[in-house]
C-alpha positions, 0 to 999 in steps of 0.5 A: 778911691776903691772900685766898690766906692766908684760903683756905689756912687754910679748906682746912687747917681743912676737911682737919682736920675731914675727918681727924678724921671719917675717924679717928672712922669707923674707931673701931668697926673698931679695936674690932671687930678688937680684940674678935675678937683677944681672943675668939680668944685666949680660945678658944685659951687664949693671951695677947693681944699688942697691937702699938702703944701703945693709950694713945698717938696717935690711937687713944687707948684705942680698944682695950686693952693685951692681956696684953703690949704692944709699942711703941717707947715701951714702952707706958708705961700697960700696967702700970696696965692689968695688962699687960706693956709691951715697948720694941721697934723692929720694924724690927730688933728681936726681940719678947721673947716665945716663938714660936707663943705669942700671938694678936697684934693690930696696929693702924696700926703695920706701915705706919709701920715702915721694914722691914715685912718684918722686922716682919711676920716677927716678929709672925708668929713670935709668932702662929704662924699667920695665924689668930692675927694680926689686922692693921689698916693705913692705906691710902695714900689715908687722911689719916693717911698725911700726918700720919705721913709715914713711913707707906706 
């Protein structure tokens, strides 16, 4: 193998380690936001809607499904967790929940949706107010935006 290939492999390996480290450092933040959203739901006596399947991708089980879970996949593990899963395309679909009815937790989803404005209006419709909406998003500097190239 030539020196350039070996060098490139080393850079890729270091980038992978850095990516995993960055993702792990965000784990407590994801859990803390989910706990705050859960506490708000309990305080208001409202159900919690989680947008983004917690059983899929890099956030695998960093947080729970809530009472309702919304994702392109339909949140296949939701029923096992005692939650209801909904298959929704947030770019153009409507979440099948009433307006101003839930506390909403969104984790690393909006920045990957082609029509962010539509998706934001939809989650706000369900939350009813910003106090009932908890959003975590990737920044453009994070390595995950390279893993998920549609993110911005």
